C-alpha positions as CSV (number, residue, x, y, z in Angstrom):
1,M,80.3,86.6,171.2
2,K,77.0,86.6,169.3
3,A,76.8,90.4,169.4
4,L,80.3,90.6,168.0
5,I,79.5,88.3,165.2
6,E,76.3,90.3,164.4
7,K,78.4,93.5,164.4
8,E,80.9,92.0,162.0
9,S,78.1,90.7,159.7
10,F,76.5,94.2,159.7
11,F,79.7,95.9,158.5
12,L,80.5,93.2,156.0
13,K,77.0,93.4,154.5
14,K,77.3,97.2,154.2
15,F,80.7,96.7,152.4
16,V,79.1,94.2,150.0
17,Q,76.2,96.6,149.3
18,R,78.7,99.3,148.5
19,L,80.6,97.0,146.1
20,N,77.3,96.1,144.6
21,R,76.4,99.7,144.0
22,E,79.7,100.3,142.3
23,M,79.3,97.1,140.3
24,I,82.5,95.5,141.5
25,P,82.3,91.7,141.1
26,L,83.8,90.0,144.1
27,E,83.4,87.0,146.4
28,I,84.1,87.4,150.1
29,I,84.6,84.5,152.5
30,D,84.4,85.4,156.2
31,T,86.2,83.7,159.1
32,N,83.3,81.2,159.4
33,G,83.4,80.2,155.8
34,H,80.2,82.1,154.8
35,K,80.3,83.4,151.3
36,Y,79.1,86.9,150.1
37,L,78.8,87.6,146.4
38,T,78.6,91.1,144.9
39,S,77.7,89.7,141.5
40,R,76.5,86.5,139.9
41,Q,78.8,86.8,137.0
42,D,82.4,87.8,136.0
43,V,83.7,87.1,139.5
44,R,87.5,86.7,139.1
45,H,88.6,87.8,142.6
46,K,88.1,86.4,146.1
47,I,88.8,88.0,149.4
48,L,89.5,85.5,152.2
49,I,89.1,87.0,155.6
50,K,91.7,85.5,158.0
51,D,91.3,87.6,161.1
52,R,88.3,89.2,162.7
53,K,90.3,92.4,163.1
54,F,89.7,93.0,159.4
55,F,86.2,94.1,160.2
56,K,87.6,97.3,161.8
57,A,88.7,98.3,158.3
58,L,85.1,98.1,157.1
59,I,83.8,100.8,159.5
60,S,85.2,103.4,157.1
61,P,86.9,101.5,154.2
62,D,89.5,103.5,152.3
63,A,93.1,103.1,151.0
64,F,94.5,103.3,154.5
65,S,92.2,101.0,156.4
66,L,92.1,98.3,153.7
67,G,95.8,98.7,152.9
68,E,96.8,98.4,156.6
69,A,94.5,95.3,156.9
70,Y,96.3,93.7,153.9
71,V,99.7,94.5,155.2
72,K,98.9,93.0,158.6
73,G,97.6,89.8,156.9
74,Y,94.0,90.2,158.0
75,F,92.9,89.0,154.6
76,D,94.3,87.5,151.4
77,I,93.3,87.9,147.8
78,S,93.1,85.2,145.1
79,G,93.4,86.5,141.5
80,S,95.4,89.5,140.4
81,I,95.8,92.0,143.2
82,K,96.9,94.6,140.6
83,E,93.7,94.1,138.6
84,L,91.5,94.2,141.7
85,Y,93.2,97.4,143.0
86,E,92.7,99.1,139.6
87,L,89.1,98.0,139.6
88,V,88.2,99.5,143.0
89,C,90.6,102.4,143.4
90,D,88.5,105.1,141.8
91,K,85.3,104.1,143.5
92,L,86.5,102.9,146.9
93,L,90.1,103.7,147.8
94,N,90.2,107.3,148.8
95,T,94.0,107.9,149.6
96,D,93.8,111.1,151.6
97,Q,92.9,111.1,155.3
98,R,93.0,113.9,157.8
99,K,96.4,114.3,159.6
100,S,96.4,113.1,163.2
101,G,97.4,115.4,166.0
102,L,100.4,113.1,166.6
103,T,101.6,113.8,163.1
104,F,101.5,117.5,163.7
105,L,103.2,117.2,167.1
106,S,106.0,114.9,165.8
107,G,106.8,117.4,163.0
108,F,106.8,120.3,165.5
109,F,109.1,118.7,168.1
110,M,111.5,116.7,166.0
111,K,114.4,118.6,164.4
112,A,114.5,118.5,160.6
113,R,117.9,116.7,160.3
114,E,116.9,114.1,162.9
115,K,113.6,113.5,161.2
116,E,115.1,113.2,157.7
117,K,117.7,110.7,158.9
118,K,115.1,108.6,160.7
119,N,112.8,108.6,157.6
120,I,115.6,107.5,155.3
121,E,116.8,104.8,157.6
122,Y,113.3,103.5,157.9
123,H,113.0,102.9,154.2
124,Y,116.5,102.3,152.8
125,D,118.1,100.4,155.7
126,V,116.2,97.3,154.6
127,P,118.8,94.7,153.6
128,S,120.3,95.5,150.1
129,D,119.8,91.8,149.1
130,F,116.0,92.5,149.3
131,Y,116.2,95.4,146.8
132,Q,118.5,93.6,144.5
133,L,116.1,90.7,143.9
134,F,113.5,93.1,142.2
135,L,115.7,96.1,141.2
136,G,118.2,93.9,139.4
137,E,121.9,94.6,138.6
138,T,121.7,98.4,138.4
139,M,119.8,98.8,141.7
140,G,118.0,101.7,140.1
141,Y,115.2,102.7,142.5
142,T,113.4,105.1,140.2
143,C,112.1,104.9,136.7
144,G,114.1,103.6,133.8
145,Y,114.1,104.9,130.2
146,Y,112.6,102.3,127.8
147,I,113.9,102.9,124.3
148,S,111.8,100.1,122.9
149,E,108.9,97.8,123.8
150,D,111.1,94.8,124.4
151,A,113.8,96.7,126.5
152,T,114.7,94.9,129.7
153,M,114.6,96.6,133.1
154,D,118.4,96.6,133.3
155,N,118.6,98.1,129.8
156,A,116.1,100.8,130.8
157,Q,118.1,101.7,133.9
158,N,121.4,101.9,132.1
159,E,119.8,104.1,129.4
160,K,118.4,106.4,132.1
161,M,121.8,106.8,133.7
162,D,123.4,107.5,130.4
163,L,120.7,110.0,129.5
164,I,121.4,111.9,132.8
165,C,125.1,111.9,132.0
166,R,124.5,113.3,128.5
167,K,122.1,115.9,129.7
168,L,124.6,117.1,132.3
169,R,127.3,117.2,129.5
170,L,129.7,115.4,131.8
171,K,133.3,115.9,130.7
172,K,136.6,114.2,131.6
173,G,138.0,115.4,134.9
174,E,134.9,117.2,136.1
175,R,133.6,116.8,139.7
176,L,130.0,115.5,140.0
177,L,128.0,115.6,143.2
178,D,125.2,112.9,143.5
179,I,122.7,113.9,146.2
180,G,121.0,110.8,147.5
181,C,123.4,108.5,145.8
182,G,121.5,105.3,146.6
183,W,123.6,102.1,146.3
184,G,126.3,103.9,144.2
185,K,125.5,102.4,140.8
186,F,125.0,105.8,139.1
187,A,128.3,107.1,140.6
188,V,130.1,104.1,139.1
189,Y,128.4,104.5,135.8
190,A,129.4,108.2,135.5
191,A,133.0,107.6,136.6
192,K,133.4,104.6,134.3
193,H,131.8,105.9,131.1
194,Y,132.4,109.7,131.5
195,N,135.7,109.7,133.4
196,V,134.5,112.1,136.2
197,S,135.2,112.2,139.9
198,V,132.1,111.6,142.0
199,T,131.0,112.5,145.5
200,G,127.9,110.7,146.6
201,I,126.0,111.6,149.7
202,T,123.3,109.5,151.6
203,L,121.8,109.2,155.0
204,S,121.6,105.4,154.9
205,L,124.4,103.4,156.3
206,E,123.1,100.3,154.5
207,Q,123.4,102.1,151.2
208,K,126.8,103.5,152.0
209,N,128.3,100.1,152.9
210,Y,126.8,98.5,149.7
211,A,128.0,101.4,147.5
212,E,131.6,101.3,148.9
213,N,131.8,97.5,148.3
214,W,130.5,97.9,144.8
215,I,132.9,100.8,144.0
216,K,135.8,98.8,145.3
217,K,134.9,95.7,143.2
218,Q,134.7,97.9,140.1
219,G,138.0,99.5,140.8
220,F,136.9,103.1,141.2
221,S,137.7,103.9,144.9
222,H,140.2,106.5,143.6
223,K,137.5,108.4,141.7
224,I,134.4,108.0,144.0
225,K,133.7,108.9,147.6
226,I,130.5,108.1,149.4
227,K,129.6,110.1,152.6
228,I,126.9,109.9,155.2
229,L,125.9,113.6,154.9
230,N,122.8,115.8,154.9
231,Y,122.6,118.1,151.9
232,R,122.5,121.0,154.4
233,D,126.0,120.2,155.5
234,L,127.7,120.4,152.0
235,G,129.7,123.5,153.2
236,S,131.9,125.4,150.8
237,D,132.8,122.5,148.5
238,M,132.1,123.3,144.8
239,F,131.2,121.0,141.9
240,D,131.0,121.2,138.1
241,K,127.8,119.2,137.9
242,I,125.2,118.0,140.4
243,S,122.6,115.2,140.2
244,C,119.7,114.4,142.4
245,V,117.9,111.2,141.2
246,G,114.8,110.2,143.2
247,M,115.8,112.0,146.5
248,S,114.1,115.4,146.4
249,E,110.8,113.7,147.1
250,H,112.1,113.4,150.7
251,V,113.0,117.1,151.0
252,G,109.4,118.4,151.5
253,K,107.8,121.6,150.3
254,A,108.8,123.6,153.4
255,N,112.5,122.9,152.8
256,M,112.6,122.9,149.0
257,L,113.6,126.6,148.5
258,N,116.5,126.1,150.9
259,F,117.5,122.9,149.1
260,F,117.7,124.7,145.7
261,K,119.7,127.5,147.3
262,I,122.3,125.1,148.8
263,V,122.6,123.2,145.5
264,H,123.0,126.5,143.6
265,K,125.7,127.6,146.1
266,S,127.5,124.3,145.7
267,L,127.6,124.5,141.9
268,K,130.3,126.4,139.9
269,K,129.3,129.1,137.5
270,G,128.1,127.6,134.3
271,G,127.3,124.4,136.1
272,L,124.3,122.1,135.5
273,F,121.9,120.5,138.0
274,M,119.7,117.5,137.2
275,Q,116.7,117.0,139.3
276,H,114.9,113.6,138.6
277,T,111.8,113.6,140.7
278,I,108.2,112.4,141.1
279,T,105.7,115.3,141.0
280,T,101.9,115.4,141.8
281,N,99.2,116.6,139.5
282,I,96.5,116.7,142.2
283,K,96.0,119.3,144.9
284,R,95.6,117.8,148.4
285,K,93.3,119.4,150.9
286,K,95.0,121.3,153.7
287,G,95.5,119.1,156.8
288,Y,95.2,115.8,154.8
289,E,97.8,113.2,154.0
290,N,98.2,109.8,152.3
291,S,98.1,107.9,155.6
292,F,99.3,104.6,154.1
293,L,102.2,106.2,152.3
294,D,103.3,108.3,155.3
295,K,103.0,105.5,157.8
296,Y,104.3,102.5,155.9
297,M,106.4,103.5,152.9
298,F,107.8,107.0,152.8
299,P,107.4,108.8,156.2
300,G,108.1,112.4,155.7
301,G,107.9,112.2,151.9
302,E,106.1,114.9,150.0
303,L,105.3,115.4,146.3
304,M,105.1,118.9,144.7
305,F,103.7,120.3,141.5
306,E,106.2,120.6,138.6
307,H,105.5,124.3,138.2
308,D,106.2,125.0,141.9
309,L,109.6,123.2,141.7
310,V,110.6,125.3,138.6
311,K,109.4,128.5,140.4
312,L,111.5,127.8,143.5
313,A,114.5,126.8,141.5
314,S,114.2,130.0,139.5
315,S,114.0,132.1,142.6
316,S,117.2,130.4,143.8
317,G,119.1,131.6,140.7
318,F,118.6,128.7,138.4
319,E,117.5,128.8,134.8
320,L,115.5,125.8,133.5
321,L,117.1,124.4,130.3
322,N,115.0,121.3,129.8
323,A,112.1,119.5,131.4
324,E,110.9,116.0,130.4
325,N,108.0,113.9,131.7
326,F,108.8,110.2,132.0
327,R,105.4,109.2,133.5
328,T,104.9,106.4,131.0
329,H,108.4,105.0,131.6
330,Y,107.6,104.7,135.3
331,I,104.5,102.6,134.5
332,K,106.8,100.2,132.7
333,T,109.3,100.2,135.5
334,L,106.8,99.6,138.3
335,N,105.3,96.8,136.3
336,D,108.8,95.2,136.0
337,W,109.3,95.5,139.8
338,I,105.9,94.0,140.5
339,V,106.5,91.0,138.2
340,R,109.9,90.4,139.8
341,M,108.4,90.6,143.3
342,E,105.8,88.0,142.3
343,K,108.3,85.6,140.7
344,R,110.8,85.9,143.6
345,K,108.4,86.0,146.5
346,D,109.8,82.9,148.2
347,K,113.4,84.4,148.1
348,L,112.2,87.8,149.2
349,L,110.4,86.3,152.2
350,K,113.7,84.7,153.4
351,I,115.1,88.2,153.7
352,V,112.1,90.2,155.1
353,S,108.9,89.5,156.8
354,D,105.6,88.9,155.0
355,K,104.4,92.3,156.3
356,V,107.4,94.2,154.7
357,Y,106.9,92.2,151.4
358,R,103.2,93.2,151.4
359,I,104.0,96.9,152.1
360,Y,106.3,97.2,149.1
361,Y,104.1,95.0,146.8
362,V,100.9,97.0,147.4
363,F,102.7,100.3,147.3
364,F,104.2,99.5,143.8
365,I,100.7,98.5,142.6
366,G,99.1,101.7,143.9
367,S,101.9,103.8,142.4
368,L,101.6,102.2,139.0
369,I,97.9,103.0,139.0
370,S,98.5,106.6,140.1
371,F,101.0,107.1,137.2
372,R,98.6,105.4,134.8
373,Q,95.7,107.7,135.9
374,K,98.0,110.8,135.6
375,E,97.7,111.6,139.3
376,I,101.5,111.7,139.5
377,S,104.4,112.2,137.0
378,L,108.2,111.9,136.8
379,F,110.1,114.9,135.6
380,Q,113.7,115.3,134.7
381,N,114.5,119.0,135.2
382,L,117.8,120.3,133.9
383,F,118.8,123.6,135.6
384,Y,121.6,126.0,134.6
385,K,123.6,128.3,136.9
386,T,124.1,131.3,134.7
387,D,126.6,134.0,135.5
388,T,125.0,137.0,137.3
389,D,126.0,139.3,134.5
390,N,125.2,136.8,131.7
391,S,128.6,137.7,130.1
392,S,129.8,134.1,129.6
393,T,126.5,132.2,129.0
394,D,127.2,129.0,127.1
395,T,125.1,127.9,124.1
396,F,123.6,124.5,124.8
397,L,122.3,122.3,122.0
398,S,119.1,120.4,122.5
399,P,119.6,116.7,122.9
400,Y,117.2,116.3,120.0
401,S,119.2,118.6,117.7
402,K,120.6,117.0,114.6
403,N,123.9,118.7,115.5
404,E,124.1,116.9,118.8
405,T,126.6,114.1,118.6
406,R,124.4,111.6,120.5
407,I,120.6,112.1,120.2
408,A,118.8,111.3,123.5
């Protein structure tokens, strides 16, 4: 027992020395109540160690080991977790770890369809009530579009949905395909405000059930159909317009070219495709992954460079009409989600475990900081399916043109 305590004390002192070197003011209290200070002034945060298993995270502290220790409840933090995360992330929280052999093997043996379904179910089959408490009325699980400093989260999500509809130039009677339709709120918005028929596809039964109930309540069952369907199985059905809002992050680099080809094939000539997706601005070392993200939040998810997405879309037959970066809007959105999670923590913990709450909470904080530091961005890419002979190419006005009836 004495040897174990000495070992724990050794790693904790090394951790404190590292914090000291990086000038990170912090107070740490171990399981025996002993206090360790990294600074004599400006100490606004305390780490309270609740379980000796925490010391395993200190052998090689990084975003994964410390994030996992927090998720498992091995320590608690007093003070702003968001502020502390931002304070230490550059100096301490390396997010990339070498992929384990198990990761490679699971990717090799598991079929793509099976893996995709399992990944989506893992994340989105959490009860819809949980999401609604922090996403709000619109259930928008990607960035909103804030037209003013005092815009509410629901205002921003509605503005985002309307902006997508306007960019797609939706017209009465058109058929819209929404790939990764979520809880069906965008499908209802498009049908209600732009009088289109919508087919939404998802791999989450929880989302499908919620969406169908919402669609029925809104009186649009005759105009909207929700299907459990992999995008690979779209078949020969054709659509006037296609949207993919916050889903292509799950497609993966190896499958993206095929994804664009299938979307292109499913779109009528002269049709428009909106891809609303998170992109990365940092090149990851080969054989490395964000272990916390891959294990706890988005297994199978993969971010790509914006220029790579445009290149693959172009080689599939698409022409890029418009690309906008909404990075700053995602910072505001994530901040709204975090504030709501903090205010409604007691209600959220009646729906999910403390572990699940912590996973989402720390993930949103980490994501906010990544957007703020320009490590990742959010692009809306509007693609056009031109005729092969370019004989009937339409003229599209920019949404910022004075001749456009509604300026975005």
